N, C-alpha and C positions, 0 to 999 in steps of 0.2 A: 207592870205597874211603873209609876214614876218614882224616882228616888227622893227622899225628903231633901230639902235644901240645906246646904251646910249652914252651921251657927255662925253668926256673924263674929269675926275676930275683933279683938281689942285693938284700939288704935295704936299702930306701930310707932315707936318713938325713936327708934335707931334703925340704921340700915341693916344691922344684924337681925333685928325683928323682921324685916322684910325678906331679906336673903340670908337665911340661917347658914347655908353651906359656903357662903364666901368668907374666908379667912382674913377678915380686915385687920386683924393684929399685924399681918405681914406688909400691909399697906402703910402702916403708921410710919410717918416722917417722909414718905414719898411727895416730893413737890408735884404740884399741879402743872399742866403744860404750859399755862401763862407764867408760872414762876420760873419754869426752865427756860423759857425765852427770854424773860429779864435776866436770869443770870448769865445766859450766854451773851446777850448784848453788854453786860457789865464787864464780863471777861474780856471781850473783844476790845472795849474802850480801854480797860487797864492794860492790855498786852500793847496797843498802840502808844500809850502814853509812856510806857516803860522801855519801848524800843529806842536804843540810842540812834542819833541821826547818822546817816552815812558819811564815811569818811571821804577827804577829798579825792582819794585814789579810787575809791568806789564810785564817786559821782562820775569821775571821768570814764571809768569802764562802763558805766550805765549809758553815758552819753554817746560813746563810740561803738558800742556793742552791736547795735542792728545794723551798722554800715558793713556790708559784705563786699561790695564791689566799689571801690572809689571812683569818682568821676574820670579820672584819667585812663582808666581801664575800660570804661564803656565804649561800645562801638559808635562811631557817629553815624546818623541816619544818612543814608544817600538820597539824592533828588528822585531816584526812580521808585521810592516807596511813598513819596509825597503824592497822596490821592486826594482828588476834589471829593467832597462828600456827595455832591449830585451825581457825579459819575459812578461813585461806589453804590449808591442807592439804586441807580438805573442798572448797573450789572447785577446787583442782588435781585431786583424785580424781575429782570430778563431770566435769570437762572431759575427762579421761582415759578415763572410762567412756563418755561420749558418743561421743567419736572411735572406741572400740573397737566399740559398737553400730553406728555408721555404716559402718564398715568391714566389719562382719559381714552387714549388710543389703545392701551393695553386692557382696560376694562371693556372697550367695544368689541375688540377682537375676541375676548373670552366669552361675551355673551352671544356671539353669533352662533 
């Protein structure tokens, strides 16, 4: 036999009525995700405003820090390394073609 339908519940007025097992009192005062994002943005802006400007010495260090090799220590390029781009592309094409032919011959020999 069929069970009788449950009686209709009264209109739920709070979330605790809908989910009585959830301890909502522990969530009191917890900000929503949107509020957390706003708080983080405000804190970041406040930290940027409160940060003192860098001193002259720090600015000098920041300007010279990435230079690892001054120009006088860099080797001068020789004329032998000066390649024409057309010649380089031709050499690359020839090498690629030679590899393709070698692979085709290898496959043909293996399939015999």
